[in-house]
N, C-alpha and C positions, 0 to 999 in steps of 0.2 A: 670523415667530415673536419674540416678545419674549423675553428672558432676562436674568439678572442673574449667572449664573455659567457657567464654561466650563471644560472641560478637553481638553487635546490630548495624545494618545500618539503619538509618532513610533516606528516600528517598523522595525528593521532584522532581516532574517530570512535565514536559510541553510537550503536544501533539504537535508533529511537523507536524503531518498529522491528518486528522480525525480518530476517534476511534469509532468502532462498537462493542458494548457489549448487548446482548440480554438474555433473559430468556429461559425457557424451554418450553414456550408455542409456540414457532415458529412464534410469531407476529413480522413481520419485521419492523412494524412502531412504536414499542416500544423499549425503551432501559432498561436495567436492573437498578432499583432503589430500595432503601431501604424505609422501612415504611413512614419515615420522608421526601421522595422525593429525597433524595441524590443519584446521580448517582454512580455506583461504578463497579468496576471489581472484581469478586471473586477471593480470594487468591487461590483456587484450579486451576482456569484458569491461574493465573500468575505462579503458581507452574509448572503447566502443560507445559507451554510454555518455561519455563527454562529448565525443565527436558528434554523435547523433543530435545531442541537444545544440551544439554550436552551429551546425548546418542550418538551423532554423532561426538563427539570430542575424542582426545586421552584419556582425562579424564573420559571417559564414566563408567569406574569401579567405581567411586565416586557417582554415581547417586542413588543407593540404600541407601548408607550411609548417603546422605544428605536428600533425598526426602522419603526414607522409602519404605518397601516392604510388602509383605505379612505377613512374620513372625516377622519383627521388625518395629519400627517407626523410621524416619530419625531424623537426628541432626538439621535440618533447619526448622524454622516454618515461614510460609509467611502469611502476614496480607492480608486483602482486601484492594485494592487500591481504596481510597474514593477521588471523584472529589469535587473542592470547589463550593460554592453556584453561582459562577459566570460562571459555565459551560453552554454554550448554546446548545440546541438540534436543529439539522436540518434535514430535509427530503430531499431524491433524489428520483426522478423516475427511475425505471429500467425496462428492458424488457428482457425476456428470448428469446434466439434465437434457431430457429430450425436449427440443424446442416446440415439437408439435403437440405433445401430450402434456408437458409441463410436468412429468414423472420421470424418475430416475431411469437411466438408460439400462439395458441388460449388461451386467459385468461393469457398471459404471462406478461403483464404489472402490476408492482407492485411498492410500495414505500419502501424506507428502511430509518430509523431513525439512527442518530449517533450523537456523541458529536464532536464539531468543533474544528478545529485545533487552538492552542493557549491555549486550556483549562489546567487547572493545577489539578494534583492530589498527593496524598501522599499514600505511603505504607511503611511497616517495615519488614526487615528481621532479625530474631533472631537465632542465632547459639549457640547450647550448646554441649559441648562435654568434652574430657580430653585434657590436655596440649600436648600429643604426638599425637594429632588428629588435631592439628592446621593447618596442611598444607591443610586441606579442605577448610580453608578460602581463600586461594589463588584462589580456583575454585569459591567461592561464589562471590569473587571481579571479577573474569573473566566473570561471569555470568551478573552481573551488567555493566560491560563494553561492554558486546554484546547488551544489551538492548540500551545503550547510542549510540553505533555505528549503530544501525539499524539491527543488525543481528538477533535479537530477537524482534519481534513485537507482540503486544496484541490485543486480540479481533478477530472478524471475518473481512472479506473483505481484508486480508493481501496482496494477489496479486493485488488488485485494490489500493495499496499504503496506506491503513489504519495501523493504530496501531504504528507508530514510535515515540519514546519518547527521550527527553532530560533530563538528570539526574543531580541533584545536591545531593551528598551523605554525610551525616554525620555519622563517625564511632566512636563507643566506645567499648574497650575492657575489659573485667573483669577477673581478676585472682582471683578466690574465694578462694585461699588460703592466699590472702593478706586481712587483716581487713578491711582496707579502701574501697578496691573494693567491698568486701562482704556487707558492709553496704550500698554502693551506690546502688549495685544490689537489695537488699531488699528494698529499698525505692524508687525503680523505677526511680533512676536518670540516664536516659539514653541519655540526651544531649551530644552529642559528637563533635568533630571538622570536618570540613569539609575535606573530603578525596578525594584525586586526583586518579580518576580511572586509571588502568593501560592502556596501548596502545590498541587501537582496535583489536580484534581477526582477525586472519587470515581466514576470511570468504571465500576468493576465489571467491568473487562475481565481476562482470565486470560492469561498469556504462557507460550507453548510454545517452549522452546529446544533445538533438537536439534543436538548436536555428534558429529562423527564424521569419516571419510575415505571417499574414493572413488578408487579405482584407475583408472578410465576413464569419465570423463564427457564428454558432447559436447553442445553447445548451439549448433547452426549460425546463423550469421549469415546475413543476406539476401543478402550480395554474395560474389562469387567472386573471388579475388585470383590474381595470377602470382607463383610462388616464383621470383625471379631467382637464387636461390643454387644451384638444381638445374639439370641439364642439360636442355635442351629446354623450359625455362621452363614447367613443368607448373603446371596451375591447381589450386587447392584451395579448400574452403570452410572459412574459420577460425571459431573459436568467436566467438560474441557478445561484444564487448568494449565498454567505455566508460570514457575516461580512462586507457586503458593496462591495464585489468583485466578478465579475463573474467568474465561476470555470468551467473548461473543466474536467469532472471527469475522474479519472484513469480507471474506468471501461468502459467509452467510448472510450477511447484510447485503451485500451486492446483489446476491440472488433474488432475495425478497423484494428490493427497491427495482432491480431491472424488470422482474415479472410485472410489478405494478406499471412501471413506465411503459412497458411493451403494451399492456392492455389499454392505458391511456391513448398511447399513439395509434393504436388499431381503431379506438373509438373516435379519434380525430381524423382518420383517414390518411394517415402518414404512411409511407412505404416502409417496408421491414427494413430496408438498408440503413434507414435513419438510426434506428436503435443499434443496430449492429456495429454502425460506426462508432456510437457513442459508448457503448459496452462491451466491444469486441466480439470476436466469434472464433470458432474453431477452423481449422485448416479446412479449405475447400478446393478440390482439384489439385493442382501442382503448387499452390501458395502454402505459406506457412501459417496461415489464419491473420487475425488482425487484433492488436492490442487495444484495450478500452481507454477512452480519454478520461473516464472518470476514476478517481481513487476512493477507496472505502478503508479507513482505519479500523483496528480492532477496537471493540468496546470492552472495558474491564468491568467486571462485576464483583462487588465487594460486600454485598449485603448478606441477609440471613438465609441459612440452607436449612431445608427440612426434609427428611426422606419420607416419600409416600409409596406405599405398596398398592399395586393394581393387579388385575387379572386379566389375560387375553381371552377374548370370546371367539369360539369357533363360528366362523359366519355361515356355515352351512347348517350346523346343528341348533345354533344359538345358545349353546352350553358352553361351560368352561373348557379351554384347552387343557389338556393333560400337562401338568408341570408348567402352568400358564401363569403362576404367580410371579411378579417381579417387581423391583423396587426403583425408583427414580429419585432425583435429589435437585428439585426446581429451587429457584433462588428469588428471593425478594430483593431488589437492589435498586439504587439510583442507576441512572444509564445516560452516558454522554455519547453521542455518535459523531465522529467527524469526517465529513465528505468534501473533497475538493474536485473541482472541474473547470476546465477553460471556459471563459466568458463567452460562449455562444449561446445566443438568446433563446434558440429552440431547445437546445439541451437543458439550459438552467430553467426554462419553464416546465419542462417535463418533470425535472427533479422537484421543483417547488410543488407541482400536483400530487407527485408521488409520496413526498414527505407529509404534505397536507393530510393524505388518505392514511398514512401511518398514524397521525395524530388523532385521526377520527375512528380508529380501530377497523379500518377496512381490510387491513391485512396485518399480521404478526410477524415476530421474529423468532428464530430458535425452532426446537421441535414441540409437538404436541399442539399445533395449533388448532386441530380438529376438536379438542378438549378444551379449548379456551386458554391454552397457555401461551405465553409470548406477547400478550398485548402490552404495549407501551403507552403509559398514560403520559403523552408528550405535554410538557409546559410551554416549551418555547422552542422556536426554530429561528435562530440567528444567521443572517446571510451577509456575508462581507465581500465586497469586490476589492481587487487589487487597487483600483482607482481612489478607494476611500468611501466610495458610496455603500450605504447599509440599508437594510430593510430586516423586518420580523414578523413572525406569526406568533400569536400567543393564544394559548388554549383554555378554556374555562372548566374543563372536566364535564361539560355537559353538551358538548359538540357545538360550542360557541367558539367562534375565532376573531380575534382582535387583529387588524392589520395595521403595520406601521410602513409606509412607505413614502416619506415626506420628499425623497430625493427621485422618485419614479422610478426606481430600479425594476421593481417586479412589473410595473405598468408596461414598461419598455420591452422586456421579455415576452409578457402575454400578449401584447399587441402584435408582436413579430410572429408568434406561434399562430394566432388568429389570421394573420395574413397569408401565411403559408398554407393554412388550413383551406382559405377560400380559393386558393388558385387551382 
């Protein structure tokens, strides 16, 4: 391909949330690595995420020009994104839920591996074209802005909050009709100056921020440890933690909120396909499933832990099971949950109802809900639309709710839901 102009974007990124990148062997307990052991995201995966987002934007006509098509190659080259050597790998337990019984599927328990939040990675975008095609660079920079804003996420588990990055970008442009630029290009002198990304794209997403406290939340890790500080070296299952902090996974929050939203949708007479579209579904027939539209970020728990011993009861005899003594480590902690979704009125109305029910104690988070664990004493639910409209629900701790909706945001959503219900 001949070209007379080029631009290089060298990107240093930091994972704001965990990132899951797997190979083609479908092994959830492994992440994708090079022969030297370096974890990486394939350039094709990064390019696919950018192209998928671009094809939903007004600039969609430039997708083929940038990323190529069957008859022609694209102007944009995307490198692999390489993690640095300090990137830590973590594993989380997961459970597939039977949608009919709302219990775990047989053989549905599995572990998934990922790179932890805070890890650093680097990748490079190189654009080659003609001077009159330079308007494509505005779109490239908009793509980088969308990654930085969280509109484009990388890897798997995006609806569980994975794959959000913060970017620092260096840009250098080369007019190859200029001798100095041509010499620098041929010598691979690509180091540019830090480039301020354009303002975040108009993603149209709504942010729900839930703040409160929990007196006894439990999120069990996959491994059992020995407590050497206690007599007889008792074993116990600790809370899931990463980088020294207990974590309430976005997948766990998603599962609880989804179940409540489905219950509400059923009570309102909505078709099951509605919640499947909003929260995703497994593969059916010959398709590959459907990704969810709602994203749930991890909740970080940093409060007080205490070990509590319990016994397992034999449900047939009513007596204690042999070797049934076990120890758990519930946490009392402040909790902040962050959920984002496209501003679709029916979806947002279902989320408002489901999060309201969380604040009223009608469902819990984490493990041990049957014995009262995981209740969140919600203080406030802040709702912010990209357009700038805001609303809030505030709880007084006695099942009283104060509504703030001066701009009519919630009223609009709830009225739309009622109209659909009446059809």
